[in-house]
MOPAC internal coordinates of N, CA, C and O (Angstrom, degrees):
PM7 1SCF
backbone

  N    0.0000 0     0.00 0     0.00 0    0    0    0
  C    1.4492 1     0.00 0     0.00 0    1    0    0
  C    1.5282 1   109.15 1     0.00 0    2    1    0
  O    1.2310 1   121.20 1   -32.60 1    3    2    1
  N    1.3012 1   115.32 1   147.40 1    3    2    1
  C    1.4556 1   119.42 1  -178.44 1    5    3    2
  C    1.5230 1   110.74 1   -87.13 1    6    5    3
  O    1.2310 1   121.34 1   -26.36 1    7    6    5
  N    1.3187 1   115.05 1   153.64 1    7    6    5
  C    1.4620 1   121.56 1   178.53 1    9    7    6
  C    1.5281 1   109.59 1   -76.76 1   10    9    7
  O    1.2310 1   121.17 1   -24.82 1   11   10    9
  N    1.3228 1   115.37 1   155.18 1   11   10    9
  C    1.4619 1   121.31 1   178.51 1   13   11   10
  C    1.5217 1   110.01 1   -75.01 1   14   13   11
  O    1.2310 1   120.90 1   -50.39 1   15   14   13
  N    1.3190 1   115.89 1   129.61 1   15   14   13
  C    1.4586 1   123.16 1   175.49 1   17   15   14
  C    1.5287 1   107.02 1   -96.76 1   18   17   15
  O    1.2310 1   120.25 1   -60.34 1   19   18   17
  N    1.3306 1   117.13 1   119.66 1   19   18   17
  C    1.4690 1   120.85 1  -173.94 1   21   19   18
  C    1.5276 1   113.37 1   -60.98 1   22   21   19
  O    1.2310 1   119.88 1   163.41 1   23   22   21
  N    1.3174 1   117.83 1   -16.59 1   23   22   21
  C    1.4640 1   119.15 1   178.38 1   25   23   22
  C    1.5330 1   111.83 1   -85.23 1   26   25   23
  O    1.2310 1   120.24 1   174.88 1   27   26   25
  N    1.3207 1   117.15 1    -5.12 1   27   26   25
  C    1.4654 1   120.24 1  -179.96 1   29   27   26
  C    1.5289 1   110.70 1  -100.30 1   30   29   27
  O    1.2310 1   121.03 1    -5.50 1   31   30   29
  N    1.2993 1   115.63 1   174.50 1   31   30   29
  C    1.4634 1   122.86 1  -176.19 1   33   31   30
  C    1.5283 1   110.00 1   -79.92 1   34   33   31
  O    1.2310 1   120.26 1   -59.00 1   35   34   33
  N    1.3237 1   117.11 1   121.00 1   35   34   33
  C    1.4686 1   121.85 1  -178.33 1   37   35   34
  C    1.5261 1   111.42 1   -62.85 1   38   37   35
  O    1.2310 1   119.85 1   145.90 1   39   38   37
  N    1.3318 1   117.89 1   -34.10 1   39   38   37
  C    1.4686 1   119.60 1  -178.24 1   41   39   38
  C    1.5254 1   111.09 1   -67.74 1   42   41   39
  O    1.2310 1   120.09 1   141.46 1   43   42   41
  N    1.3235 1   117.42 1   -38.54 1   43   42   41
  C    1.4656 1   120.54 1   177.38 1   45   43   42
  C    1.5224 1   109.52 1   -68.02 1   46   45   43
  O    1.2310 1   120.40 1   137.76 1   47   46   45
  N    1.3296 1   116.84 1   -42.24 1   47   46   45
  C    1.4661 1   120.07 1   177.45 1   49   47   46
  C    1.5276 1   110.66 1   -58.14 1   50   49   47
  O    1.2310 1   120.00 1   133.12 1   51   50   49
  N    1.3241 1   117.60 1   -46.88 1   51   50   49
  C    1.4666 1   120.80 1  -178.91 1   53   51   50
  C    1.5259 1   111.61 1   -64.86 1   54   53   51
  O    1.2310 1   120.41 1   143.36 1   55   54   53
  N    1.3095 1   116.83 1   -36.64 1   55   54   53
  C    1.4608 1   120.34 1   178.01 1   57   55   54
  C    1.5310 1   110.83 1   -64.52 1   58   57   55
  O    1.2310 1   120.36 1   135.62 1   59   58   57
  N    1.3226 1   116.91 1   -44.38 1   59   58   57
  C    1.4647 1   121.03 1   177.50 1   61   59   58
  C    1.5219 1   109.98 1   -65.11 1   62   61   59
  O    1.2310 1   120.50 1   137.95 1   63   62   61
  N    1.3264 1   116.65 1   -42.05 1   63   62   61
  C    1.4652 1   121.07 1   177.14 1   65   63   62
  C    1.5279 1   110.41 1   -56.64 1   66   65   63
  O    1.2310 1   120.35 1   133.20 1   67   66   65
  N    1.3300 1   116.94 1   -46.80 1   67   66   65
  C    1.4657 1   121.23 1  -179.09 1   69   67   66
  C    1.5234 1   111.37 1   -61.83 1   70   69   67
  O    1.2310 1   120.20 1   136.82 1   71   70   69
  N    1.3140 1   117.23 1   -43.18 1   71   70   69
  C    1.4636 1   120.21 1   178.80 1   73   71   70
  C    1.5282 1   111.21 1   -61.11 1   74   73   71
  O    1.2310 1   121.05 1   135.50 1   75   74   73
  N    1.3281 1   115.60 1   -44.50 1   75   74   73
  C    1.4624 1   119.04 1  -178.21 1   77   75   74
  C    1.5220 1   111.62 1   -67.83 1   78   77   75
  O    1.2310 1   120.33 1   138.33 1   79   78   77
  N    1.3011 1   116.97 1   -41.67 1   79   78   77
  C    1.4647 1   120.96 1  -176.96 1   81   79   78
  C    1.5307 1   110.84 1   -68.73 1   82   81   79
  O    1.2310 1   120.40 1   146.04 1   83   82   81
  N    1.3251 1   116.85 1   -33.96 1   83   82   81
  C    1.4679 1   120.74 1   175.06 1   85   83   82
  C    1.5293 1   109.74 1   -68.67 1   86   85   83
  O    1.2310 1   121.00 1   137.85 1   87   86   85
  N    1.3203 1   115.70 1   -42.15 1   87   86   85
  C    1.4602 1   120.70 1  -178.70 1   89   87   86
  C    1.5281 1   111.94 1   -59.79 1   90   89   87
  O    1.2310 1   120.16 1   142.96 1   91   90   89
  N    1.3363 1   117.30 1   -37.04 1   91   90   89
  C    1.4693 1   119.35 1  -179.69 1   93   91   90
  C    1.5231 1   111.89 1   -93.48 1   94   93   91
  O    1.2310 1   120.92 1  -171.26 1   95   94   93
  N    1.3365 1   115.85 1     8.74 1   95   94   93
  C    1.4666 1   123.00 1   169.14 1   97   95   94
  C    1.5323 1   114.08 1    61.51 1   98   97   95
  O    1.2310 1   120.86 1  -132.59 1   99   98   97
  N    1.3323 1   115.95 1    47.41 1   99   98   97
  C    1.4676 1   120.68 1   175.34 1  101   99   98
  C    1.5283 1   107.80 1   -92.33 1  102  101   99
  O    1.2310 1   119.83 1   -49.12 1  103  102  101
  N    1.3360 1   117.93 1   130.88 1  103  102  101
  C    1.4717 1   120.55 1   179.86 1  105  103  102
  C    1.5301 1   111.21 1   -59.63 1  106  105  103
  O    1.2310 1   120.52 1   -35.03 1  107  106  105
  N    1.3216 1   116.61 1   144.97 1  107  106  105
  C    1.4648 1   121.08 1  -176.48 1  109  107  106
  C    1.5274 1   112.10 1   -60.93 1  110  109  107
  O    1.2310 1   119.71 1   153.89 1  111  110  109
  N    1.3108 1   118.15 1   -26.11 1  111  110  109
  C    1.4716 1   120.67 1   177.23 1  113  111  110
  C    1.5256 1   112.18 1   -62.05 1  114  113  111
  O    1.2310 1   120.07 1   158.80 1  115  114  113
  N    1.3268 1   117.46 1   -21.20 1  115  114  113
  C    1.4674 1   121.96 1  -177.91 1  117  115  114
  C    1.5284 1   113.52 1  -102.50 1  118  117  115
  O    1.2310 1   119.67 1  -177.21 1  119  118  117
  N    1.3195 1   118.24 1     2.79 1  119  118  117
  C    1.4591 1   120.76 1  -175.00 1  121  119  118
  C    1.5227 1   112.96 1   -64.16 1  122  121  119
  O    1.2310 1   119.62 1   138.42 1  123  122  121
  N    1.3137 1   118.33 1   -41.58 1  123  122  121
  C    1.4709 1   120.26 1  -179.51 1  125  123  122
  C    1.5238 1   109.33 1   -63.57 1  126  125  123
  O    1.2310 1   120.38 1   138.50 1  127  126  125
  N    1.3185 1   116.88 1   -41.50 1  127  126  125
  C    1.4626 1   121.35 1   178.39 1  129  127  126
  C    1.5238 1   110.72 1   -60.14 1  130  129  127
  O    1.2310 1   120.21 1   143.19 1  131  130  129
  N    1.3166 1   117.21 1   -36.81 1  131  130  129
  C    1.4662 1   121.46 1   178.64 1  133  131  130
  C    1.5337 1   111.85 1   -76.73 1  134  133  131
  O    1.2310 1   120.40 1   150.26 1  135  134  133
  N    1.3175 1   116.85 1   -29.74 1  135  134  133
  C    1.4654 1   121.72 1  -177.43 1  137  135  134
  C    1.5268 1   112.73 1   -74.54 1  138  137  135
  O    1.2310 1   120.18 1   136.45 1  139  138  137
  N    1.3108 1   117.25 1   -43.55 1  139  138  137
  C    1.4678 1   121.17 1  -171.25 1  141  139  138
  C    1.5304 1   114.76 1   -56.03 1  142  141  139
  O    1.2310 1   118.38 1   140.30 1  143  142  141
  N    1.3270 1   120.70 1   -39.70 1  143  142  141
  C    1.4685 1   118.34 1   178.01 1  145  143  142
  C    1.5286 1   114.11 1   -68.06 1  146  145  143
  O    1.2310 1   120.15 1   167.99 1  147  146  145
  N    1.3323 1   117.32 1   -12.01 1  147  146  145
  C    1.4613 1   121.41 1  -176.74 1  149  147  146
  C    1.5224 1   113.59 1   -95.86 1  150  149  147
  O    1.2310 1   120.22 1   175.91 1  151  150  149
  N    1.3213 1   117.18 1    -4.09 1  151  150  149
  C    1.4660 1   120.57 1  -176.80 1  153  151  150
  C    1.5283 1   110.47 1  -117.40 1  154  153  151
  O    1.2310 1   120.06 1   -23.30 1  155  154  153
  N    1.3412 1   117.50 1   156.70 1  155  154  153
  C    1.4660 1   120.82 1   179.09 1  157  155  154
  C    1.5328 1   112.22 1   -63.71 1  158  157  155
  O    1.2310 1   121.12 1   -18.15 1  159  158  157
  N    1.3062 1   115.47 1   161.85 1  159  158  157
  C    1.4592 1   122.54 1  -176.47 1  161  159  158
  C    1.5265 1   112.71 1   -58.50 1  162  161  159
  O    1.2310 1   119.71 1   142.98 1  163  162  161
  N    1.3239 1   118.16 1   -37.02 1  163  162  161
  C    1.4690 1   119.03 1  -179.75 1  165  163  162
  C    1.5316 1   111.60 1   -63.45 1  166  165  163
  O    1.2310 1   119.75 1   148.38 1  167  166  165
  N    1.3229 1   118.08 1   -31.62 1  167  166  165
  C    1.4631 1   120.86 1   176.44 1  169  167  166
  C    1.5205 1   110.05 1   -74.84 1  170  169  167
  O    1.2310 1   120.11 1   140.80 1  171  170  169
  N    1.3192 1   117.40 1   -39.20 1  171  170  169
  C    1.4666 1   121.17 1   176.07 1  173  171  170
  C    1.5249 1   109.38 1   -58.90 1  174  173  171
  O    1.2310 1   120.34 1   139.81 1  175  174  173
  N    1.3280 1   116.95 1   -40.19 1  175  174  173
  C    1.4684 1   121.16 1   179.46 1  177  175  174
  C    1.5266 1   112.13 1   -64.47 1  178  177  175
  O    1.2310 1   120.06 1   144.36 1  179  178  177
  N    1.3165 1   117.49 1   -35.64 1  179  178  177
  C    1.4674 1   120.83 1   176.75 1  181  179  178
  C    1.5246 1   109.44 1   -60.20 1  182  181  179
  O    1.2310 1   120.84 1   133.64 1  183  182  181
  N    1.3166 1   116.00 1   -46.36 1  183  182  181
  C    1.4695 1   121.16 1  -179.70 1  185  183  182
  C    1.5218 1   110.52 1   -67.74 1  186  185  183
  O    1.2310 1   120.34 1   141.13 1  187  186  185
  N    1.3183 1   116.96 1   -38.87 1  187  186  185
  C    1.4675 1   121.39 1  -177.40 1  189  187  186
  C    1.5240 1   112.33 1   -63.62 1  190  189  187
  O    1.2310 1   119.76 1   154.05 1  191  190  189
  N    1.3191 1   118.05 1   -25.95 1  191  190  189
  C    1.4634 1   121.27 1  -179.68 1  193  191  190
  C    1.5303 1   112.88 1   -80.24 1  194  193  191
  O    1.2310 1   120.16 1   174.66 1  195  194  193
  N    1.3183 1   117.31 1    -5.34 1  195  194  193
  C    1.4621 1   121.60 1   178.47 1  197  195  194
  C    1.5293 1   109.92 1   -82.54 1  198  197  195
  O    1.2310 1   119.86 1   -29.32 1  199  198  197
  N    1.3357 1   117.87 1   150.68 1  199  198  197
  C    1.4701 1   120.11 1   173.69 1  201  199  198
  C    1.5348 1   109.85 1   -59.50 1  202  201  199
  O    1.2310 1   120.86 1   -26.21 1  203  202  201
  N    1.3192 1   115.96 1   153.79 1  203  202  201
  C    1.4594 1   121.43 1  -172.24 1  205  203  202
  C    1.5291 1   115.30 1   -51.81 1  206  205  203
  O    1.2310 1   118.56 1   129.97 1  207  206  205
  N    1.3253 1   120.34 1   -50.03 1  207  206  205
  C    1.4771 1   116.96 1  -178.02 1  209  207  206
  C    1.5305 1   112.53 1   -60.90 1  210  209  207
  O    1.2310 1   120.16 1   138.16 1  211  210  209
  N    1.3312 1   117.29 1   -41.84 1  211  210  209
  C    1.4644 1   120.93 1  -179.08 1  213  211  210
  C    1.5232 1   111.56 1   -70.52 1  214  213  211
  O    1.2310 1   120.05 1   144.60 1  215  214  213
  N    1.3214 1   117.50 1   -35.40 1  215  214  213
  C    1.4641 1   121.47 1  -179.18 1  217  215  214
  C    1.5245 1   111.98 1   -65.55 1  218  217  215
  O    1.2310 1   120.26 1   159.62 1  219  218  217
  N    1.3159 1   117.10 1   -20.38 1  219  218  217
  C    1.4655 1   120.98 1   179.55 1  221  219  218
  C    1.5234 1   113.04 1  -103.89 1  222  221  219
  O    1.2310 1   120.39 1  -177.53 1  223  222  221
  N    1.3263 1   116.86 1     2.47 1  223  222  221
  C    1.4643 1   122.25 1  -179.75 1  225  223  222
  C    1.5342 1   108.51 1   -98.43 1  226  225  223
  O    1.2310 1   120.26 1   -70.66 1  227  226  225
  N    1.3259 1   117.11 1   109.34 1  227  226  225
  C    1.4626 1   120.73 1  -175.02 1  229  227  226
  C    1.5289 1   112.00 1   -58.75 1  230  229  227
  O    1.2310 1   120.05 1   138.30 1  231  230  229
  N    1.3223 1   117.52 1   -41.70 1  231  230  229
  C    1.4667 1   120.24 1  -179.55 1  233  231  230
  C    1.5246 1   110.43 1   -59.26 1  234  233  231
  O    1.2310 1   120.37 1   137.12 1  235  234  233
  N    1.3153 1   116.89 1   -42.88 1  235  234  233
  C    1.4658 1   121.39 1   177.92 1  237  235  234
  C    1.5310 1   110.61 1   -65.72 1  238  237  235
  O    1.2310 1   120.46 1   134.95 1  239  238  237
  N    1.3293 1   116.73 1   -45.05 1  239  238  237
  C    1.4725 1   120.97 1  -178.76 1  241  239  238
  C    1.5260 1   110.46 1   -62.56 1  242  241  239
  O    1.2310 1   120.24 1   137.52 1  243  242  241
  N    1.3240 1   117.15 1   -42.48 1  243  242  241
  C    1.4638 1   120.45 1   178.75 1  245  243  242
  C    1.5285 1   110.18 1   -61.38 1  246  245  243
  O    1.2310 1   120.52 1   132.42 1  247  246  245
  N    1.3252 1   116.60 1   -47.58 1  247  246  245
  C    1.4661 1   120.85 1   179.04 1  249  247  246
  C    1.5284 1   110.47 1   -59.90 1  250  249  247
  O    1.2310 1   120.63 1   137.44 1  251  250  249
  N    1.3174 1   116.40 1   -42.56 1  251  250  249
  C    1.4576 1   122.00 1   178.96 1  253  251  250
  C    1.5297 1   111.13 1   -60.42 1  254  253  251
  O    1.2310 1   120.35 1   134.14 1  255  254  253
  N    1.3252 1   116.93 1   -45.86 1  255  254  253
  C    1.4648 1   120.52 1  -179.00 1  257  255  254
  C    1.5227 1   111.35 1   -67.04 1  258  257  255
  O    1.2310 1   120.11 1   139.59 1  259  258  257
  N    1.3192 1   117.40 1   -40.41 1  259  258  257
  C    1.4635 1   119.43 1   177.99 1  261  259  258
  C    1.5254 1   110.76 1   -64.24 1  262  261  259
  O    1.2310 1   120.22 1   141.18 1  263  262  261
  N    1.3351 1   117.18 1   -38.82 1  263  262  261
  C    1.4676 1   120.29 1   176.47 1  265  263  262
  C    1.5247 1   110.46 1   -66.41 1  266  265  263
  O    1.2310 1   120.78 1   137.45 1  267  266  265
  N    1.3122 1   116.12 1   -42.55 1  267  266  265
  C    1.4692 1   120.91 1  -178.56 1  269  267  266
  C    1.5258 1   111.10 1   -61.66 1  270  269  267
  O    1.2310 1   121.16 1   142.81 1  271  270  269
  N    1.3395 1   115.40 1   -37.19 1  271  270  269
  C    1.4582 1   120.11 1   178.29 1  273  271  270
  C    1.5245 1   111.23 1   -90.26 1  274  273  271
  O    1.2310 1   121.27 1  -167.72 1  275  274  273
  N    1.3410 1   115.18 1    12.28 1  275  274  273
  C    1.4613 1   124.07 1   174.66 1  277  275  274
  C    1.5285 1   113.15 1    57.13 1  278  277  275
  O    1.2310 1   121.09 1  -134.53 1  279  278  277
  N    1.3265 1   115.51 1    45.47 1  279  278  277
  C    1.4525 1   120.28 1   177.52 1  281  279  278
  C    1.5283 1   109.31 1  -107.64 1  282  281  279
  O    1.2310 1   121.31 1   -93.78 1  283  282  281
  N    1.3083 1   115.09 1    86.22 1  283  282  281
  C    1.4630 1   122.41 1   178.76 1  285  283  282
  C    1.5332 1   108.51 1   -86.66 1  286  285  283
  O    1.2310 1   120.07 1   -10.22 1  287  286  285
  N    1.3266 1   117.47 1   169.78 1  287  286  285
  C    1.4671 1   118.90 1   175.55 1  289  287  286
  C    1.5368 1   112.31 1   -53.56 1  290  289  287
  O    1.2310 1   120.34 1   141.41 1  291  290  289
  N    1.3201 1   116.96 1   -38.59 1  291  290  289
  C    1.4695 1   120.04 1   179.18 1  293  291  290
  C    1.5266 1   111.00 1   -64.73 1  294  293  291
  O    1.2310 1   120.06 1   141.14 1  295  294  293
  N    1.3295 1   117.49 1   -38.86 1  295  294  293
  C    1.4686 1   121.15 1   177.84 1  297  295  294
  C    1.5282 1   110.44 1   -62.60 1  298  297  295
  O    1.2310 1   120.40 1   138.65 1  299  298  297
  N    1.3352 1   116.83 1   -41.35 1  299  298  297
  C    1.4649 1   119.93 1   178.11 1  301  299  298
  C    1.5217 1   110.83 1   -65.32 1  302  301  299
  O    1.2310 1   120.43 1   140.36 1  303  302  301
  N    1.3324 1   116.78 1   -39.64 1  303  302  301
  C    1.4676 1   119.97 1   178.18 1  305  303  302
  C    1.5244 1   110.06 1   -61.07 1  306  305  303
  O    1.2310 1   120.46 1   135.94 1  307  306  305
  N    1.3202 1   116.73 1   -44.06 1  307  306  305
  C    1.4638 1   120.47 1   178.66 1  309  307  306
  C    1.5239 1   111.61 1   -64.47 1  310  309  307
  O    1.2310 1   120.30 1   141.83 1  311  310  309
  N    1.3279 1   117.03 1   -38.17 1  311  310  309
  C    1.4675 1   120.36 1   178.89 1  313  311  310
  C    1.5289 1   111.12 1   -61.42 1  314  313  311
  O    1.2310 1   120.33 1   144.43 1  315  314  313
  N    1.3254 1   116.97 1   -35.57 1  315  314  313
  C    1.4651 1   120.28 1   179.21 1  317  315  314
  C    1.5268 1   109.98 1   -58.08 1  318  317  315
  O    1.2310 1   120.37 1   137.94 1  319  318  317
  N    1.3193 1   116.90 1   -42.06 1  319  318  317
  C    1.4588 1   120.84 1  -174.78 1  321  319  318
  C    1.5240 1   114.40 1   -87.63 1  322  321  319
  O    1.2310 1   119.99 1   160.76 1  323  322  321
  N    1.3223 1   117.63 1   -19.24 1  323  322  321
  C    1.4651 1   119.58 1  -176.50 1  325  323  322
  C    1.5212 1   113.83 1  -109.54 1  326  325  323
  O    1.2310 1   120.15 1   170.96 1  327  326  325
  N    1.3302 1   117.32 1    -9.04 1  327  326  325
  C    1.4650 1   120.43 1  -176.71 1  329  327  326
  C    1.5246 1   110.33 1   -66.56 1  330  329  327
  O    1.2310 1   120.89 1   -44.47 1  331  330  329
  N    1.3152 1   115.91 1   135.53 1  331  330  329
  C    1.4624 1   121.39 1   179.56 1  333  331  330
  C    1.5250 1   109.37 1  -120.34 1  334  333  331
  O    1.2310 1   121.06 1   -34.33 1  335  334  333
  N    1.3017 1   115.58 1   145.67 1  335  334  333
  C    1.4598 1   121.25 1   179.04 1  337  335  334
  C    1.5260 1   109.39 1   -71.17 1  338  337  335
  O    1.2310 1   121.06 1   -50.08 1  339  338  337
  N    1.3306 1   115.58 1   129.92 1  339  338  337
  C    1.4664 1   120.74 1   175.11 1  341  339  338
  C    1.5277 1   108.24 1   -72.34 1  342  341  339
  O    1.2310 1   119.96 1   -33.54 1  343  342  341
  N    1.3289 1   117.68 1   146.46 1  343  342  341
  C    1.4657 1   120.54 1  -177.36 1  345  343  342
  C    1.5266 1   112.28 1   -62.01 1  346  345  343
  O    1.2310 1   119.96 1   149.12 1  347  346  345
  N    1.3236 1   117.68 1   -30.88 1  347  346  345
  C    1.4685 1   121.07 1  -178.63 1  349  347  346
  C    1.5274 1   112.73 1   -86.95 1  350  349  347
  O    1.2310 1   119.86 1   170.05 1  351  350  349
  N    1.3253 1   117.87 1    -9.95 1  351  350  349
  C    1.4686 1   121.76 1  -176.25 1  353  351  350
  C    1.5272 1   110.61 1   -88.69 1  354  353  351
  O    1.2310 1   121.20 1   -29.32 1  355  354  353
  N    1.3110 1   115.32 1   150.68 1  355  354  353
  C    1.4650 1   119.95 1   176.61 1  357  355  354
  C    1.5304 1   109.05 1   -82.36 1  358  357  355
  O    1.2310 1   121.20 1   -16.24 1  359  358  357
  N    1.3193 1   115.30 1   163.76 1  359  358  357
  C    1.4607 1   119.50 1   176.48 1  361  359  358
  C    1.5225 1   110.19 1   -65.08 1  362  361  359
  O    1.2310 1   120.62 1   148.33 1  363  362  361
  N    1.3306 1   116.42 1   -31.67 1  363  362  361
  C    1.4663 1   120.71 1   177.49 1  365  363  362
  C    1.5301 1   109.68 1   -63.19 1  366  365  363
  O    1.2310 1   120.20 1   137.26 1  367  366  365
  N    1.3460 1   117.21 1   -42.74 1  367  366  365
  C    1.4689 1   121.13 1   177.24 1  369  367  366
  C    1.5265 1   110.58 1   -61.79 1  370  369  367
  O    1.2310 1   121.09 1   136.19 1  371  370  369
  N    1.3180 1   115.52 1   -43.81 1  371  370  369
  C    1.4584 1   120.84 1   179.94 1  373  371  370
  C    1.5307 1   110.55 1   -61.39 1  374  373  371
  O    1.2310 1   120.64 1   135.54 1  375  374  373
  N    1.3290 1   116.38 1   -44.46 1  375  374  373
  C    1.4680 1   120.62 1   178.82 1  377  375  374
  C    1.5269 1   110.73 1   -63.38 1  378  377  375
  O    1.2310 1   120.21 1   140.17 1  379  378  377
  N    1.3272 1   117.20 1   -39.83 1  379  378  377
  C    1.4649 1   121.22 1   178.23 1  381  379  378
  C    1.5278 1   110.23 1   -61.22 1  382  381  379
  O    1.2310 1   120.29 1   135.43 1  383  382  381
  N    1.3341 1   117.05 1   -44.57 1  383  382  381
  C    1.4630 1   120.82 1  -179.66 1  385  383  382
  C    1.5249 1   110.85 1   -62.94 1  386  385  383
  O    1.2310 1   120.34 1   135.43 1  387  386  385
  N    1.3300 1   116.96 1   -44.57 1  387  386  385
  C    1.4684 1   120.17 1   178.48 1  389  387  386
  C    1.5234 1   111.14 1   -62.89 1  390  389  387
  O    1.2310 1   120.52 1   137.82 1  391  390  389
  N    1.3301 1   116.61 1   -42.18 1  391  390  389
  C    1.4693 1   120.37 1   178.65 1  393  391  390
  C    1.5201 1   110.09 1   -61.90 1  394  393  391
  O    1.2310 1   120.48 1   138.99 1  395  394  393
  N    1.3258 1   116.68 1   -41.01 1  395  394  393
  C    1.4612 1   121.15 1   178.72 1  397  395  394
  C    1.5305 1   110.60 1   -62.41 1  398  397  395
  O    1.2310 1   119.91 1   134.63 1  399  398  397
  N    1.3219 1   117.77 1   -45.37 1  399  398  397
  C    1.4647 1   120.80 1   179.01 1  401  399  398
  C    1.5317 1   110.37 1   -61.58 1  402  401  399
  O    1.2310 1   120.80 1   137.94 1  403  402  401
  N    1.3367 1   116.07 1   -42.06 1  403  402  401
  C    1.4620 1   120.05 1   179.04 1  405  403  402
  C    1.5276 1   110.74 1   -62.96 1  406  405  403
  O    1.2310 1   120.51 1   132.37 1  407  406  405
  N    1.3287 1   116.63 1   -47.63 1  407  406  405
  C    1.4689 1   120.51 1  -179.41 1  409  407  406
  C    1.5252 1   111.50 1   -60.00 1  410  409  407
  O    1.2310 1   120.31 1   137.36 1  411  410  409
  N    1.3332 1   117.02 1   -42.64 1  411  410  409
  C    1.4654 1   120.66 1   179.57 1  413  411  410
  C    1.5271 1   111.04 1   -67.54 1  414  413  411
  O    1.2310 1   120.31 1   143.35 1  415  414  413
  N    1.3301 1   117.00 1   -36.65 1  415  414  413
  C    1.4660 1   120.69 1   177.83 1  417  415  414
  C    1.5278 1   109.97 1   -62.94 1  418  417  415
  O    1.2310 1   120.73 1   130.97 1  419  418  417
  N    1.3274 1   116.21 1   -49.03 1  419  418  417
  C    1.4645 1   121.28 1  -179.34 1  421  419  418
  C    1.5268 1   110.67 1   -62.88 1  422  421  419
  O    1.2310 1   120.34 1   135.18 1  423  422  421
  N    1.3226 1   116.96 1   -44.82 1  423  422  421
  C    1.4661 1   121.18 1   179.31 1  425  423  422
  C    1.5228 1   110.49 1   -61.78 1  426  425  423
  O    1.2310 1   120.34 1   135.72 1  427  426  425
  N    1.3225 1   116.95 1   -44.28 1  427  426  425
  C    1.4596 1   121.32 1  -179.00 1  429  427  426
  C    1.5161 1   113.29 1   -65.04 1  430  429  427
  O    1.2310 1   120.70 1   151.50 1  431  430  429
  N    1.3183 1   116.27 1   -28.50 1  431  430  429
  C    1.4686 1   120.75 1   178.47 1  433  431  430
  C    1.5242 1   111.79 1   -88.08 1  434  433  431
  O    1.2310 1   120.35 1  -179.77 1  435  434  433
  N    1.3198 1   116.94 1     0.23 1  435  434  433
  C    1.4679 1   122.97 1  -178.30 1  437  435  434
  C    1.5215 1   111.95 1    57.42 1  438  437  435
  O    1.2310 1   120.86 1  -140.89 1  439  438  437
  N    1.3412 1   115.97 1    39.11 1  439  438  437
  C    1.4579 1   121.04 1   177.30 1  441  439  438
  C    1.5207 1   109.05 1   -92.25 1  442  441  439
  O    1.2310 1   121.19 1   -29.93 1  443  442  441
  N    1.2993 1   115.32 1   150.07 1  443  442  441
  C    1.4631 1   120.90 1   174.71 1  445  443  442
  C    1.5146 1   108.41 1  -103.59 1  446  445  443
  O    1.2310 1   120.49 1   -40.50 1  447  446  445
  N    1.3222 1   116.66 1   139.50 1  447  446  445
  C    1.4594 1   120.44 1   175.76 1  449  447  446
  C    1.5138 1   108.71 1  -116.40 1  450  449  447
  O    1.2310 1   121.07 1   -35.94 1  451  450  449
  N    1.2977 1   115.55 1   144.06 1  451  450  449
  C    1.4783 1   120.49 1   179.13 1  453  451  450
  C    1.4929 1   109.37 1  -129.25 1  454  453  451
  O    1.2310 1   120.10 1   180.00 1  455  454  453

């Protein structure tokens, strides 16, 4: 797995991380342990300041990081409408990013999709 580049979008990184970790069949209880070596020290410190049960709960850590990087449901909604395809990126990459923003927006709003 690749390390997180601070100039990139944390939500896209986490989405890719989740796909890869599911693909290699790692139990969710171990996801934080797998995530921490892939992020910079300042992000590790954010997680380290959490109480032990929360620091080991991936869902909590993900929510914490999205809040820390100020990515609220409204921010994801805005990203859907303002995101532009990079010239070097494929249309498939662009579609993946938009889908990720949509999924995070819906999840953050506690909406159910059917």
